[in-house]
KOLMAR-805611 format. One record per atom (N, C-alpha, C, CB): x, y, z. Coordinates in pm, whole numbers, plus 50000, padded with zeros to 5 digits. Glycine has a CB too. Example, Ala and Ser with C-alpha at 12.3 -4.5 7.8 and 13.67 -1.06 7.14 Angstrom:
REM residues 2
513194943150780
512304955050780
513204967050780
511314955350905
512854977550708
513674989450714
512905000350787
514084994050572
This chain:
REM residues 453
366424683343057
367494674943001
368394670243116
368334682742893
368644657643118
369494652243221
370934657943209
369514636843211
371604658143325
372934664143330
373884657343232
373514663443471
373794643743224
374684636243136
374424639342991
374524621443160
373134640242958
372744643642821
373174658042787
371224642042804
373004667142888
373354681142865
374864682742839
372914689842987
375674675542916
377134676542898
377564671242763
377874669043009
376884660342713
377214655142580
376784665042473
376534641542556
375614670942493
375144681042395
376094693042392
373684685742428
376554697142513
377424708842521
378774705842454
377634712942668
379284694042468
380544690342401
380394691242251
380994676042442
379264686142198
379034686442052
378924700742004
377744678642015
378194708742078
378024723142040
379394730042041
377014730642140
380224727242142
381534733742156
382434730342038
382224729542287
382424717341999
383244713141883
382764720141758
383194697741863
381444720741740
380894727441623
381204742341624
379394725241615
381114748741744
381354763041755
382814766441722
381004767941897
383724758241768
385144760941741
385514759341596
385994751841823
384704752141520
384984750341378
384484761841294
384374737541330
383714770941354
383134782341278
384174793141255
381924788341353
383904801441157
384724813441137
384364823841242
384534819240993
385174834441253
384904845041352
383544851541325
386024855841348
383274853741199
381984860041165
380834851141207
381904863041014
380954837841181
379904828441217
379764827541371
380214814441156
380894827841440
380834827841589
380064839841639
382274827841651
380344851541580
379654863741621
378164862741597
380224875741549
377784857441480
376374856041449
375694846241546
376184851341303
376424835641580
375864825641676
375634832341811
376824813341692
376594840041857
376454846941986
375304857041983
377764854142023
375194864441871
374084873641859
372734866641868
374184881141728
372654855141807
371424847541807
371094842541948
371524835841709
372134837442017
371924832642154
371504843942249
373184825842206
372124855542229
371784867242313
370334871242291
372724879142282
369894870442161
368514874242131
367514864542195
368304874741978
367924852142220
367074842242281
367094842742433
367464828742235
368064850442490
368274850642636
367284859742707
369684855142669
367004856042831
366194864442915
367034872743008
365234856242992
366384879543106
367064888543197
368124881443281
366074895143286
367824869343325
368784862043410
370044859043331
368164849043464
369894854543204
371054851243121
371864863743089
370614844342992
371204874843060
371884887143024
372694892843144
370854897442973
372104891743264
372814896343383
374044887743407
371884896043507
373884874843391
375034865643405
376124868643303
374574851143389
375704871543182
376674874843074
377414887843107
375944876142936
376674897743157
377284910643189
378344909343299
376214920643231
377994901943408
378934900343519
380204893043477
378274892743633
380064882843395
381234874943356
382094882143253
380784861443299
381474890143166
382264897843068
383144908043137
381354904842968
382664914343243
383444924543312
384694918143375
382574931643422
384544906043429
385684898943486
386704895343381
385224886343558
386184890843262
387074886143155
387794897543084
386274878143052
387094908943065
387614919742984
388334930443065
386514925942906
387954932443190
388534943143271
389384937043382
387424952243332
390554932043342
391494926143438
392304937143503
392434915843370
392294937843632
393074947843708
394504942943722
392444950543849
395334946443625
396694940943625
397504945343746
397424944943498
397254957743799
397994962243919
397664953844040
397694976943949
396444949144045
396024940744157
396544926244140
394484940744170
396614921644015
396964907943989
398474905543982
396334903643863
399234915543935
400684913643918
401404914844050
401244923643819
402554908244063
403424910844180
403844925344181
404664901644178
404094930944300
404384944844315
405584949344233
404604947844459
406624940744227
407844944344151
407514946444004
408934933344166
406664937743947
406274939143806
405424951343783
405544926843758
404544954343882
403714966443870
404604978743865
402704967543988
405624979343954
406524990843956
407304991943824
407504989844075
407694980543768
408434980843641
407544986743530
408914966543602
406294982743524
405384988043421
405125002943442
404054980443423
404965006943567
404655021143598
405805030443558
404355022843749
407035025343555
408195033743522
408115038643375
409515025643545
407275032343293
407175036643152
406155047643133
406805024843064
405445051343238
404425061643227
404975075043274
403185057843308
404525085943214
404965099343258
404205102843385
404725110243147
404755112343463
404145115543593
402705120543585
404975125843661
402375128343482
401005133343471
400035121943448
400895143643357
400415111943367
399565100343346
399415092543476
400135091443235
400515091343551
400465084043678
399505090943776
401865083043739
399515104243779
398595111343867
397135108543828
398875126543863
396885107843696
395525104243650
395175090143691
395415105643498
396145080943683
395915066943719
395605065643869
397155058243680
396125074943947
395835074344091
394335075944123
396635085244164
393605081444027
392185083744047
391335071644014
391735095243964
391935061043959
391145049243917
390515042344036
392035039243841
391315039844142
390805032944260
391765035344375
390605017744233
391325032244497
392195033244614
393405024144601
391425029744742
393185012044543
394275002644526
395335008144432
393754989344474
394865013744318
395815019344222
396585031044287
395075024044093
395885039544359
396515051044423
397595046344521
395445059744495
397305035944598
398235030744695
399495025144628
397555019944778
399295017144520
400435011244451
401295021844380
399935000844350
400625030844311
401365041244235
402095050844329
400405049144143
401435054544437
402085063744532
403285057744597
401115068044639
403335044344610
404465037544673
405585034244579
403995025144738
405455038044451
406505035044352
407595045444361
405915034544207
408475043644458
409475053644493
410345057844375
410355048444603
410835048244299
411775051244190
411145060044086
412275038444126
409855057944057
409155065843958
409115080543999
407725060543938
408755082844124
408585096644170
409945103344191
407775097044300
410955095644237
412295101444251
412825105944115
413265091144316
412615097644013
413065101143878
412355113643827
412825089343782
411025114343855
410265126243814
410775138643884
408785124443844
411135137544012
411655148944086
413015153244032
411755145544233
413875143544001
415185146643944
415045154143811
416005133743925
414105149743729
413895156143600
413465170643615
412865148443521
412845173843728
412455187843754
413555196143817
411245188143845
414705189543847
415815196743910
415735196344060
415855211043863
415155185544115
414995184044260
416065174944315
413605178444294
416555178244434
417545169644500
416845157544561
418335177544610
417525146044560
416945133644610
417755129044733
416935122644498
417055127044843
417665121744964
417275107044977
417215130045091
418215098344940
417925083744939
417695078045077
419045076244873
418005085545181
417835080245316
416375080345360
418675088345414
415515087645287
414095088045324
413445074845288
413375099845252
412905067645385
412375054245365
410875053845342
412715045745483
410175064545374
408715064745360
408335062945213
408125078045417
407635051845176
407325049245035
406355059444976
406745035345020
405585066545060
404605076145010
405215090345003
403355076145100
406475091745045
407075105145058
407265111944922
408425104245129
407765104444823
408255110744701
407145115444608
409125101144628
405975109144617
404845114644539
404485128644592
403595105144546
404495130044726
404185142944787
405255153444745
404125141544943
406495148944744
407575158144702
407395162344557
408965151544720
407005152644472
406785156144329
405675166344314
406445143544247
404585164644387
403475174244376
403895188144422
402255169444460
404775188444526
405305201444569
406245207344463
406065199844703
407045198544406
408005202944303
407315208344179
408935191444264
406305201344132
405625205244009
404925218744030
404595194443965
404435221044153
403805234044185
404835245244181
403115233544325
406025242844243
407055253244244
407555256244103
408225249144335
407725245944021
408205248143886
407165255643802
408565234743819
405875253143829
404825260343759
404845275043801
403445254043787
405095277743929
405205291443976
406375298543909
405365291844129
407495291543891
408625297843823
408285300943678
409855288943829
407635291543612
407265293743473
406275305043458
406695281043414
405335306243552
404275316343545
404675329543612
402995311043610
405965330843651
406505343243712
405775346443844
406355355343614
405495336043923
404795337844051
405565332444171
403455331244046
406845329144151
407615322644258
408275332144354
408665313944198
408365345344316
409095354844397
408235366144444
410255360344321
408755373544540
408145386044586
409255395844614
407265383944713
408915408544632
409955418844649
409735426744777
409975428544527
410825432744823
410765441944937
411945451444926
410785434145075
412005461345015
413095471245012
413665473245152
412585484644955
414955476545155
415635480345279
415965495245267
416945471545302
415535503145363
415715517645357
416485522145483
414325525045346
417525529845463
418295534145580
419545542045542
418695522145663
420075539945423
421265547545381
420885560945323
422085539645278
421775570545332
421485584045282
422325587845161
421695594245392
423145578545112
423945580844992
424085567844915
425325586445029
424795568244803
424925556644715
425375544244790
425905559644604
424665533244769
425065520144823
425815512744711
423815511644874
427075509944734
427875503344631
428185488744669
429195511044608
428495486344795
428995473144834
427865464944897
430165474544933
427775452344856
426765442944909
427445429544933
425545441444809
427055422745043
427535409245068
426465401845149
428905409345144
426165389245110
425105381645176
425635368745234
423975378845077
425125365245354
425535352645418
424505348845526
426975353845481
423985336645513
423155330745620
421995339745664
424015327645741
421265345245567
420095353345603
420395367845636
419405347145719
421665371645633
422065385345666
422675392045544
423075385345783
422335404645522
422825412545412
423605424545466
421675417045321
424845425745422
425675437245461
425685447245346
427135432745497
425505460045377
425545470545276
426545481245317
424135476845257
427365485545220
428335496245244
428045507945155
429765491245222
428095520145209
427585531745140
428575543445138
426305536045204
428335552745048
429095565145046
428715574545158
428905572044916
427695570645240
427385579045356
428285575645476
425915577345395
429385568545443
430425564845544
429885555645651
431005577445611
429015546345609
428495536645704
428335523045636
427145541445763
428305512845721
427925499345678
426845494445769
429145489645678
425895487145712
424765482245789
424605467145767
423455489745750
424165460345870
423865446145863
422385444245885
424685438145967
421735437445785
420275436145785
419865421545798
419685442245657
418785419345872
418125406445872
417125406545756
417425403546011
417405398645653
416585399045531
415145394845559
417185389945423
414925385345647
413595379945671
412675390345736
413695367545758
413225399145818
412415409245888
412585423245831
412775409446033
413695425445758
413965438945706
414565448145811
412705444945652
414925442645927
415435450946035
416965452446027
415035445046171
417455464246060
418885466946065
419405462146201
419185482146042
420345452746203
420895447046324
422035455646378
421375432946299
422945459146288
424085467746325
424215478746222
425405459546336
424655490346270
425025501146181
426295507746236
423865511546167
427365507646162
428625513246215
429205523546115
429665501846243
429905533246168
430575543546086
431845537646026
430905556346171
432005539545894
433185534145825
433725544645729
432825521045747
434525540245632
434895548845519
433955545645404
436405546745477
434185551445286
433355548245169
433675533645127
433635558445049
432635525745113
432815511245091
432605507444945
431845503245179
433635501044887
433505495444752
433315480344759
434745498944667
433675474044873
433535459844892
433385456845039
434735452144832
432545446845073
432385442845215
432325427545223
431075449245277
432825422345335
432625408245369
432625407445522
433765398945306
431775398545576
431625398345722
431475383945775
430395406745764
431645383045908
431245370945981
430585375646109
432475361446011
430445366746208
429685369946328
430325381446408
429555357446417
431645382146407
432325392046491
432765404446413
433535385746557
433195402646289
433855413746222
433305416746082
435315410846213
433665428446038
433375433145901
434685437645838
432315444945902
434925433045714
436105437845638
435585446045522
437005425745587
436185457745502
435725467045398
436895471045310
435065479645459
436635471145179
437565476845084
436985490345040
437815467244959
437835500445024
437315513945013
437815521144888
437695521945136
437075531344848
437515540344743
438655549244789
436355548844694
438965548944922
440095556744972
441415549044965
439835561145116
441415537744890
442605529444862
443025520344977
443755538444827
442225519545081
442595511045198
441565500145221
442735519645325
441975490645307
441105480245357
441065481745507
441575466145314
439905479345567
439785480645714
438985468845770
439095494145752
439255465745896
438535455445967
437855461946088
439485443746010
436575459046106
435755465546209
435105455046297
434675474746144
434845458746420
434135450146512
432655454046514
434765450846654
431755444546488
430345447546481
429815453146614
429555435046442
430155446446721
429535450046849
429845464146898
429975440346953
431065468546871
431465481846918
431585492046807
432775480946990
431715487246683
431945496546570
433375501146559
431055508546583
434265495546643
435675499846645
436425494146527
436355495446776
437365502146473
438265497446369
439385489746437
438825509246283
439515476746403
440525468446468
441785466846385
439955454846498
441695470046256
442875468846172
442705477646048
443125454046133
443795483446003
443755491945882
444875487145789
443935507545918
444565484345663
445505478645567
445825489645462
444905465345497
446995495045467
447385505945377
448465501045282
447875518345457
448355505145155
449395501345056
448955502144914
449865487445083
447675500244888
447185502044752
447235516844710
445745496544739
447365518944580
447365532644529
446125535344444
448635535344447
445155526244453
443885528044381
442765522244466
443935521244240
441555524944428
440385520044503
440435504944515
439045524444435
439955499644628
439915485244652
438505480344619
440305481744800
438385472244513
437075468144463
436615454644516
437095467644315
437545446744571
437135433344617
438055428844730
437155423044499
437445422044828
438235416344939
437745402444970
438145425345066
438645394345022
438295380945072
439295377645181
438315370044955
438875369045274
439835365645381
439545351445431
439755375945501
440535346145505
440395332745564
441055333045702
441055321645471
440245330645806
440765330945942
441775319745970
439625330046040
441545308445908
442455296945928
443845300045878
441925284545858
443955306645765
445265310545709
445785323545766
445185311845558
444875331045836
445215344645883
445655353245764
446345344045992
444875352045654
445225359445534
444005367445484
445745349645424
444295379445437
443295387645368
443865391145231
442925400745450
443035390545128
443465394244994
442605405544944
443395382144897
443155414444861
442415425944812
442785428544665
442705438444899
441775432244584
441995435644445
441695450344423
441145426844353
442575456944346
442505471544342
442545477244201
443635477444421
442155490144193
442275497444067
443735500544032
441475510244075
444675497444120
446095499344088
446675487544014
446895501744215
445785478243966
446145466243888
446835455443970
447065470243774
446825456444102
447525446444183
446545439044277
448655453344267
447035427544324
446375420344432
447365420044548
445925405844388
446895423944666
447775423544783
447325412544879
447795437344854
448325406044937
448095395645039
448545401245173
448865382145003
447625401145273
447895407245402
447775397045512
446955418845427
448485399245622
448235391845745
446995397745810
449475392545842
445975389745823
444675394945871
444775400646011
443615383945870
445555394146096
445595398146238
446445410546263
446135386746321
447485412746179
448425423846206
448345435346106
449825418446206
447725432745990
447665443145888
448905444345802
447405456145951
449855435445822
451115436045746
450905430945605
452215427845815
451435438145505
451375433545367
452445422745345
451575445445267
451995410745309
452905399545293
453435398645150
452215386445331
452605402745055
453025401744914
452125410144827
453015387044866
452675414644716
451895421644614
451995413644484
452395436344593
450845408844435
450795400744313
450555409644194
449695389944323
451455409144097
451355417943981
451135409543856
452615426743966
450775416243751
450555409443623
449275413743556
450545394543643
448335418943631
447095423943573
447365437143500
446005425943684
446635439343393
446795451543314
445555460343320
447125448143169
444605456443405
443375464143425
443025463943574
442195458443339
442005471343613
441535471243749
441195456943790
440315480643766
441625452743907
441265439643963
439925441144035
442375434244060
438875436143974
437535438344026
437005427044112
436615440743914
437725415644113
437225404144193
438385395644240
436225395444111
438395392444370
439315382444424
438475372244500
440415389044518
438845359344485
438145348444551
439195338944614
437225340644450
439075336444743
439945327144813
439135314644846
440555333544941
439605302944796
438775291044806
439665278744813
437795290144687
439195268244881
439905255444885
439705247944754
439425246945004
440775242144705
440715233744585
440075220344623
442135231744523
439245214844531
438575202144555
438955191244456
437095204244552
439925194344365
440315184644263
441855184044257
439715188544124
442335172944204
443795170944195
444275173444054
444185156644238
445445179844043
446115181543915
447625182143941
445615194443840
448375184443837
449825185443854
450215197843933
450505185643718
449315207843937
449645220544000
449055222244141
449165231743911
448085214044177
447445215744309
446785202844349
446425227344307
446465202044478
445825190244537
444605194644613
446785182544629
443665185244637
442485188544721
442925193944857
441585176144740
442315204844899
442665210845028
443595222745013
443305200645116
444285224044899
445115236044878
444255248344868
445965234644753
444755259344924
444045272044909
444435278844779
444325281245028
443465283144705
443675289144574
443075303344575
443025280444460
443825312644517
443345326244498
443065328444350
444355336644551
441855333344320
441535337444183
441385352844184
440225330244130
441975359144086
441815373644071
441415376443927
443125381444109
440475385443910
439945388343776
439975403143747
438525383143761
440345406243621
440195420243574
439245420143453
441605426643536
439335430243375
438375432043263
438515421043158
438575445743198
439705415243143
439985405743034
440485391943081
440995411642940
441065391243203
441755378943242
441375374443384
443265380943233
441515361343405
441405355343538
442735348943570
440235344943547
443345352543680
444635346943720
444445337643839
445655358143756
445225326643840
445125316543943
446435315844021
444765302843881
446335316844155
447525317344239
447395306744350
447715331744300
448475299144379
448455289044488
448755295444622
449495277744460
447795302544677
448055311344790
448435303844917
446865319944816
447995291344931
448205284245055
449595277845068
447165273645069
450315276144958
451605269244965
452725278345011
451945263444831
452745290644956
453815299944990
453295314044962
455145296944909
453765323145041
453325336945023
453845342644889
453805345645141
455095339644859
455685344544733
455295335644615
457215345344744
453995334444595
453545324844493
453645330544352
452095320644521
453725321544257
453735324944114
452385321844055
454855317344038
451975329543956
450695327043890
450745313343820
450375338443788
449775304843852
449715291443790
449245291943647
448805282343869
448225300243624
447605300443490
446815313343473
446675288043470
446765318243353
445905329543319
444845324943221
446725341443260
443575327443250
442445323443166
441835335743100
441365315743248
441425333942974
440735344642906
439775338442804
441735354442838
438815346142756
437855340742658
438175345242517
436445345042693
438955355742504
439275360942368
440465370642377
438025368242305
441215370842269
442285380742259
441775393942209
443395375642168
440525394442166
439895406742119
439595415542239
438605403742039
440255426842250
440095435542367
438735442342373
441175445942368
437915440342271
436545445642278
435635436142354
435995448142136
436115424042383
435325414042458
435835413942602
435425399642393
435015418742694
435445419442833
434665409442917
435265433742888
435295405743030
434655396843129
433755404943221
435715389243212
432655398643262
431815404843364
432505403243498
430395398543368
432325412843588
433095412343717
432665401443814
432975425543788
431505395043795
431135384143889
431805371243842
429565382243897
432345364043941
433165352343915
432745341044009
434665355543934
432525329043953
432145317444035
433325307844040
430865310343977
433675303844164
434695293444183
434355285244306
436115299644196
434075272344286
433695263744399
434745253144431
432385257044370
435965254544377
436995244744400
437075234144291
436765238144531
436005233144208
435985223644097
435915230643962
434805214144112
435115241043957
434885248043831
435035263143848
433495244743778
435515269343742
435535283843735
434515287843630
436985289443701
433675297643661
432655302043566
432665317343563
431225296543607
432635322543442
432535337143425
431785340043297
433945343743422
431165351443291
430375355043172
431035366543097
428955358943212
430765366842968
431215377542880
430195379242770
432635374542822
430465388442680
429555390342568
429485378242476
429955402442488
430485369342486
430515357242401
429685346042464
431975352442378
429325347042591
428575336542657
429075333542797
428625324042575
428565323142852
428925318642986
429995307842973
427685313343065
431195310343028
432315301043014
432495293043143
433615308642979
432665279843128
432915271143241
434225263643216
431735261243264
435175265643312
436465258643302
436515247443406
437655268643324
437145236343370
437465225643464
438715229743540
437675211943390
438665230243674
439815235043747
440965224943751
439415238643888
440705212143728
441785202243728
442655203643604
441205188043736
442035206743489
442785207343365
442905221343306
442145198343265
442085230743356
441955244343302
441355244543163
443315251243299
440805233143119
440135232542987
438755239042997
440005217642938
438345245342890
436975250442881
436025238742860
436835260942765
435115236342956
434185225342946
433035228642851
433655221743084
432545240642859
431465244742768
431285260042769
430135237742809
430675264442663
430305278542650
428785278642626
431115285842532
428055285342715
426605285842706
426205299342647
425945283642846
425405298742544
424985310942474
423475311742465
425605311642333
422825317042570
421375319142561
421065330442465
420775322242701
419795332042426
419455342942334
419865356542390
417965342942305
420425364942303
420805378542341
421705378642463
419565386942368
422725370042464
423565368942582
424505380842600
424375356242573
424615389342500
425555400442510
425265409342631
425515408742381
423975409742675
423615418242786
423355410642916
422415426242749
423535397542916
423225389343033
424475386543117
422575376042990
424355387743247
425505385743338
425185374543435
425855398843416
426305368643486
426225357643580
426045362643723
427475349143570
425135356043797
424995358743941
425365346644023
423555362943974
424875334843984
425155322744057
425145310643966
424165320844169
425955300443998
426115288843911
426155276343997
427395290143822
425295266443968
425265254144045
425335241843956
424005253744129
424995230344012
424995217843936
423785216843846
425045205944030
422665222943883
421435221943805
421015235143743
420325216643892
421075245943821
420565258843775
421665269543778
419365263243861
421445279743693
422275291843699
421335303643716
423185293543568
421765313743790
421005326143809
421695337243729
420895329843961
420965343643639
421495353743548
420625366143557
421555348343401
421125377143501
420305389143494
420785398443386
420285396343627
419905407343343
420265418243254
419605431043303
419855415043107
419455440943215
418915453743260
417435453043295
419125464043155
416745442443254
415305441843274
414825430243357
414635441443144
415535418843352
414995406843414
416075399243492
414385397743308
415585391543590
416345380943657
415935367743590
416075380743815
416935359443555
416645347043484
417135334843559
417265347243346
416415323743545
416875310843594
417065301743472
415855304743697
418245296043461
418565286843350
418705272843403
419865291243277
418115263143332
418365249043361
419635245243285
417125239843321
420715242443357
422015240043295
422065226843220
423095240243399
421095217643247
421075205043176
420595206743034
420205195243248
419705216343012
419175218942877
419695232142821
417645218942880
420275240642909
420735253942874
419575262742825
421815253042767
418375260442879
417175268042848
416815276842968
415985258642810
416315288842938
415805297643044
414425292743083
415755312542997
414235289543210
412955283943255
412125294043332
413195271743340
412695305443369
411945315343443
412595328943431
411815311343589
411785339143446
412325352843451
411485361043547
412355359443310
412065371643601
411405380243697
411795394543667
411755376343843
410825403443656
411135417543618
411905424643728
409835425443589
412885432543686
413685440543778
413385455343758
415195437843757
413475463243863
413255477943849
414485484343788
412945484643987
414415497143769
415545504743716
416595506543825
415085518643661
417425495743844
418435496543951
419615505343909
418935482443988
420435508644007
421595517543982
422645509943903
422205522944117
422945514743785
423925507843698
425345510143744
423795512643553
426165499943730
427595500943766
428395492243675
427835496943913
429395497543616
430245489743524
430965478443598
431285498943454
431295480643723
432065470843797
431185460743871
432985477843894
429915463443876
428965453343916
428895449244060
429215441943842
429475456944150
429405453044291
428055456144351
430505459944370
427195462844281
425935467544335
424805457444324
425545480144267
425085445144290
424055434744289
424675421244318
423335434444155
423895412444376
424435399544412
423295389344428
425265400544542
423675376444422
422745365644450
422665363544598
423155352644379
421505358144644
421315355244785
421665340744815
419865358144828
420675333144862
420875318844889
421295311644761
419575312444947
422275302544774
422835296044655
422625281044651
424285298944647
422225274744762
422185260344768
421175254644668
421845255844908
420105261944640
419055256944548
419595255844404
417815266444551
420695262344373
421245261244237
421785247044212
422385271744215
422075239444318
422455225444303
421275216144299
423355221444412
420085221444300
418835213644298
417935218044412
419125198544308
416675220644381
415725224144482
415395211744564
414455230244419
414915213844687
414545202344770
413315204844856
415695198644859
412635215744832
411435218844908
411675226745034
410755206444943
412945227245078
413295235245194
414245246945161
413925226445298
415035245345054
416015255945025
415475267044932
417255249644964
414235266044891
413635276644810
412965286844902
412615270744708
413775292644990
413325303145083
414405313845091
413015297245225
413985325445140
414965336345165
415315344245041
416235330645223
416485350445047
416895360144944
417335353444814
418035368644995
416885358644702
417295354144570
418265364044508
416085352144479
417975376944523
418745387344453
418585400444526
418285388744305
419665408344528
419625421744588
420385431444500
420215421744732
419885443444493
420575453944414
420305467444477
420085453944264
421235476544461
421075490244515
420345498844414
422465496744550
419535507844464
418665516144382
419145530544379
417235515544433
418695538344280
419105552644272
418705560744393
418505559144150
417655556444468
417225564044585
417935559344712
415705562944603
418995551444696
419845546644807
419225535144886
420135557944901
418055530244845
417475518344907
418075505944844
415925518344894
417745494344900
418195481344844
416955473644807
419085473144946
416875469744682
415735461944628
416045447044648
415485465144474
415105439844710
415295425544736
414275417544654
415145422444888
414735406444599
413855396344540
413945384044628
414235393144390
412805379244679
412765368344775
411875357044722
412255373344913
412175344744766
411295333544735
409965335644805
411935320044779
408885333544734
407575333944794
407265320244855
406495338044689
406615320344972
406275307645034
405325299744947
405675309845171
405425286144956
404585277644876
403115280744905
404885262844903
């Protein structure tokens, strides 16, 4: 058939074909296929694949591809990466998708990272760590052995753990190696805090002392309390040391001279916790940069503007209930923005600018659960059997870790959280080191540590 005649015939056939119903079109195609040979069928197969299997990721502009990918969940995206090298390249480079996925897992996002392939790798690392937490495989344990009597006081900072014991000694340990760096003779320790040069101890003998690590010498002795000193804090910039005691008072001392500058009264129970911290929010009562002292007893938390004047007045008293059967746990969180404390009623969070209760978190069976650490994303909690991690965005417990029969203490100084930065969001580097430490009946210290990826 001549080309001209063929084109006229094809036009007539096309007009007739378009006038058919769908069923008739299908029957026509079936008939034509039955009349076709191998060459025609191969041609049909090649062209159908192009028409039906359009690779939209390859055809669309990159910005539109990223917009569509944002609607898929991360697990589906990982499956899509297996379709082809091109798909894997495009999906892996969709930074916003993977950053969002990481945030949803409680991961910190560093926007300064420019590598477009970085965040998929971070997500894969994050999903593995979160699975380990869920499956109770994220931690490992070890012990520190060296004390010969009850270990009551613990304090952790920058990879170092200080322990104070009834064997009249304090020891400084490198958590990563388990080695004792310093061991000095002291009094019986109910509270310890240290830095590179010195150790400050609160004692059951009603005094506070300051010691030099390198020589073990006592450089200052603070006398004046009439009951055991359960908590100490200090600030070199202010040259101030504060102490909370079983005599119901908080004392403010000159750190360098040992002179008692003031005695803060008003508590009606043992003062089990004092915290000296810079304020980070503004209110009618304080400004950012002001030094604030928090002191807590069994029922109340008192707030003092310690940096303005030594003879300060209590700004506010916080409590969770007037029912004296409801007591506060002795661990207290204060970061300059929020105050957090736990009780049998739940975990209470106050806004420091207004002193309003922001929320009360009540996980299952909270009557026995105590606070260890509190951040922007996670909280670290524990009871007699387990260490718990809570996602504060959902208020759900996402992990737990079994604890041994540690030495029980009503005042709670015998256990503490380790590294705290991960509570504001994991980032792949801060999930290392100490998670939790507690003293044991055999005078050893039980450590819970992050397991390496």
